[in-house]
Backbone as ProteinMPNN parsed JSONL, in Angstrom:
{"seq_chain_A": "MSARRAVRDARGDEGKIRAARDRVQAAKVALGERGPVWWSDGAPDFNRHLAKNTPYAQWWDEISRA", "coords_chain_A": {"N_chain_A": [[9.326, -6.159, 5.174], [10.873, -8.366, 5.641], [10.948, -8.591, 8.386], [8.345, -9.333, 8.991], [8.262, -11.81, 7.749], [10.099, -13.07, 9.361], [8.66, -13.313, 11.731], [6.781, -15.203, 10.965], [8.492, -17.364, 10.393], [9.501, -17.95, 12.868], [7.94, -19.568, 14.399], [7.075, -21.383, 17.279], [9.307, -20.718, 18.784], [9.537, -18.714, 21.287], [11.289, -16.61, 22.034], [12.493, -15.828, 19.601], [10.196, -15.112, 18.224], [9.315, -12.885, 19.736], [11.469, -11.121, 19.298], [11.276, -10.785, 16.525], [8.718, -9.641, 16.297], [9.196, -7.263, 17.635], [10.886, -6.069, 15.783], [9.064, -5.713, 13.666], [7.309, -3.893, 14.864], [9.069, -1.695, 15.239], [9.6, -1.056, 12.565], [7.052, -0.271, 11.676], [6.587, 1.97, 13.278], [8.648, 3.608, 12.327], [7.723, 4.045, 9.751], [5.554, 5.597, 10.247], [3.127, 4.457, 10.783], [2.438, 3.666, 13.302], [2.695, 4.862, 16.685], [3.358, 8.206, 17.885], [1.279, 10.846, 16.588], [2.304, 12.348, 13.629], [1.612, 14.462, 12.135], [-0.155, 17.545, 11.951], [-2.703, 19.1, 11.044], [-4.872, 20.36, 11.948], [-7.379, 19.496, 11.235], [-10.322, 17.59, 11.998], [-10.116, 14.213, 13.189], [-11.303, 11.514, 11.574], [-10.794, 8.883, 11.567], [-11.433, 5.464, 12.169], [-14.169, 5.736, 12.211], [-17.414, 5.142, 10.928], [-18.123, 5.908, 7.563], [-20.68, 6.878, 7.08], [-21.25, 8.215, 9.392], [-19.904, 10.568, 9.421], [-18.773, 13.78, 8.084], [-18.535, 12.967, 5.488], [-20.652, 11.47, 4.637], [-22.647, 11.869, 2.615], [-21.098, 11.744, 0.256], [-20.132, 9.098, 0.495], [-22.534, 7.679, 0.338], [-23.258, 8.243, -2.302], [-21.172, 7.053, -3.832], [-21.424, 4.426, -3.071], [-23.71, 3.554, -4.229], [-23.109, 3.439, -6.862]], "CA_chain_A": [[8.758, -7.464, 4.915], [11.701, -9.425, 6.224], [10.564, -8.738, 9.787], [7.101, -10.111, 9.026], [8.626, -13.197, 7.438], [10.786, -13.597, 10.54], [7.613, -13.722, 12.669], [6.249, -16.469, 10.446], [9.503, -18.415, 10.468], [9.912, -18.173, 14.255], [6.928, -20.356, 15.123], [7.562, -22.338, 18.258], [10.416, -20.17, 19.571], [9.015, -17.452, 21.819], [12.324, -15.572, 22.004], [12.614, -15.343, 18.217], [8.945, -14.433, 17.88], [9.329, -11.569, 20.379], [12.446, -10.276, 18.591], [10.736, -10.465, 15.2], [7.618, -8.695, 16.491], [9.806, -5.973, 17.964], [11.348, -5.5, 14.496], [7.868, -5.257, 12.949], [6.862, -2.662, 15.536], [10.018, -0.618, 14.918], [9.398, -0.677, 11.165], [5.792, 0.452, 11.562], [6.789, 3.298, 13.872], [9.487, 4.376, 11.4], [6.893, 4.401, 8.598], [4.484, 6.483, 10.676], [1.874, 3.724, 10.962], [2.191, 3.582, 14.746], [3.44, 5.858, 17.444], [2.686, 9.504, 17.99], [0.855, 11.499, 15.351], [3.41, 13.151, 13.106], [1.068, 15.576, 11.385], [-1.137, 18.325, 12.692], [-3.274, 20.098, 10.138], [-6.012, 20.966, 12.612], [-8.634, 18.881, 10.816], [-10.752, 16.51, 12.884], [-9.706, 12.873, 12.78], [-12.452, 10.624, 11.433], [-10.325, 7.508, 11.516], [-12.215, 4.548, 13.006], [-15.581, 6.11, 12.176], [-18.094, 4.768, 9.7], [-18.285, 7.067, 6.684], [-22.027, 7.429, 7.221], [-21.306, 9.007, 10.616], [-18.947, 11.668, 9.278], [-19.186, 14.733, 7.053], [-18.404, 12.326, 4.18], [-21.79, 10.565, 4.482], [-23.271, 12.031, 1.297], [-20.141, 11.205, -0.721], [-20.122, 7.642, 0.629], [-23.794, 7.182, -0.174], [-23.232, 8.35, -3.766], [-20.288, 6.068, -4.471], [-21.833, 3.053, -2.761], [-24.788, 3.218, -5.161], [-22.552, 3.317, -8.224]], "C_chain_A": [[9.584, -8.57, 5.549], [11.346, -9.647, 7.69], [9.283, -9.554, 9.903], [7.366, -11.57, 8.682], [9.313, -13.845, 8.631], [9.779, -14.036, 11.598], [7.06, -15.077, 12.239], [7.226, -17.615, 10.668], [9.896, -18.778, 11.903], [8.922, -19.012, 15.052], [7.581, -21.359, 16.058], [8.698, -21.84, 19.128], [10.02, -18.784, 20.053], [10.035, -16.314, 21.789], [12.48, -14.974, 20.619], [11.353, -14.608, 17.778], [8.936, -13.028, 18.458], [10.281, -10.62, 19.648], [11.909, -9.855, 17.226], [9.589, -9.465, 15.315], [8.129, -7.315, 16.88], [10.324, -5.283, 16.706], [10.171, -4.976, 13.68], [7.374, -3.945, 13.545], [7.771, -1.489, 15.189], [9.837, -0.138, 13.485], [8.12, 0.145, 11.01], [5.882, 1.845, 12.176], [7.604, 4.179, 12.922], [8.701, 4.832, 10.169], [5.746, 5.343, 8.957], [3.152, 5.785, 10.869], [1.485, 3.618, 12.425], [3.019, 4.638, 15.449], [2.693, 7.172, 17.46], [2.325, 10.059, 16.616], [1.96, 12.426, 14.886], [2.923, 14.305, 12.25], [0.08, 16.315, 12.27], [-1.654, 19.423, 11.78], [-4.513, 20.751, 10.729], [-7.358, 20.367, 12.234], [-9.026, 17.785, 11.801], [-10.357, 15.145, 12.317], [-10.928, 11.959, 12.757], [-12.031, 9.177, 11.248], [-11.143, 6.689, 12.515], [-13.657, 4.993, 13.177], [-16.17, 5.552, 10.876], [-18.299, 6.022, 8.865], [-19.661, 7.701, 6.852], [-22.192, 8.291, 8.472], [-20.332, 10.179, 10.601], [-19.482, 12.678, 8.264], [-19.105, 14.153, 5.637], [-19.584, 11.424, 3.859], [-22.422, 10.667, 3.1], [-22.376, 11.459, 0.209], [-20.169, 9.679, -0.686], [-21.405, 7.037, 0.055], [-23.793, 7.188, -1.7], [-22.341, 7.28, -4.401], [-20.713, 4.635, -4.165], [-22.98, 2.611, -3.667], [-24.262, 2.929, -6.565], [-22.171, 1.91, -8.583]], "O_chain_A": [[9.043, -9.6, 5.95], [11.435, -10.771, 8.185], [9.148, -10.374, 10.811], [6.757, -12.466, 9.265], [9.129, -15.035, 8.884], [10.011, -15.026, 12.292], [6.894, -15.981, 13.059], [6.833, -18.705, 11.082], [10.548, -19.798, 12.128], [9.065, -19.145, 16.268], [8.506, -22.08, 15.685], [9.027, -22.483, 20.125], [10.15, -17.801, 19.323], [9.666, -15.166, 21.541], [12.586, -13.756, 20.471], [11.421, -13.614, 17.056], [8.592, -12.075, 17.76], [9.947, -9.46, 19.406], [12.07, -8.705, 16.82], [9.498, -8.536, 14.513], [7.544, -6.305, 16.487], [10.219, -4.064, 16.572], [10.267, -3.913, 13.067], [7.058, -3.003, 12.819], [7.285, -0.402, 14.876], [9.914, 1.062, 13.219], [8.107, 1.145, 10.293], [5.31, 2.795, 11.643], [7.289, 5.354, 12.735], [8.985, 5.89, 9.609], [5.044, 5.833, 8.071], [2.14, 6.448, 11.097], [0.302, 3.491, 12.741], [3.93, 5.227, 14.866], [1.522, 7.234, 17.087], [2.988, 9.773, 15.619], [2.493, 13.207, 15.675], [3.731, 15.051, 11.696], [-0.451, 15.753, 13.229], [-1.116, 20.529, 11.747], [-5.136, 21.599, 10.09], [-8.374, 20.694, 12.847], [-8.159, 17.126, 12.375], [-10.279, 14.966, 11.102], [-11.514, 11.667, 13.799], [-12.828, 8.343, 10.82], [-11.499, 7.183, 13.585], [-14.297, 4.665, 14.176], [-15.491, 5.501, 9.851], [-18.614, 7.083, 9.403], [-19.796, 8.922, 6.775], [-23.177, 9.02, 8.593], [-19.979, 10.715, 11.651], [-20.527, 12.452, 7.654], [-19.563, 14.787, 4.686], [-19.523, 10.673, 2.886], [-22.704, 9.643, 2.478], [-22.86, 10.753, -0.677], [-20.224, 9.039, -1.736], [-21.367, 6.013, -0.627], [-24.275, 6.243, -2.324], [-22.721, 6.671, -5.401], [-20.393, 3.723, -4.927], [-23.195, 1.413, -3.85], [-24.916, 2.245, -7.352], [-21.693, 1.664, -9.69]]}, "name": "protein", "num_of_chains": 1, "seq": "MSARRAVRDARGDEGKIRAARDRVQAAKVALGERGPVWWSDGAPDFNRHLAKNTPYAQWWDEISRA"}
């Protein structure tokens, strides 16, 4: 969170903004949010797909009606 606050606080100083954004990127990579995939279970990746266009369509339809 401190890196994200640093981005906010660096407004107007491109050098500080770049350094703060680099810290945010490093934190996200360390957390596994960005960078290479760190898991491989063999299952298809339905990330960035609408639920209705995946095998989860029936489940999504049921919970959206509730």
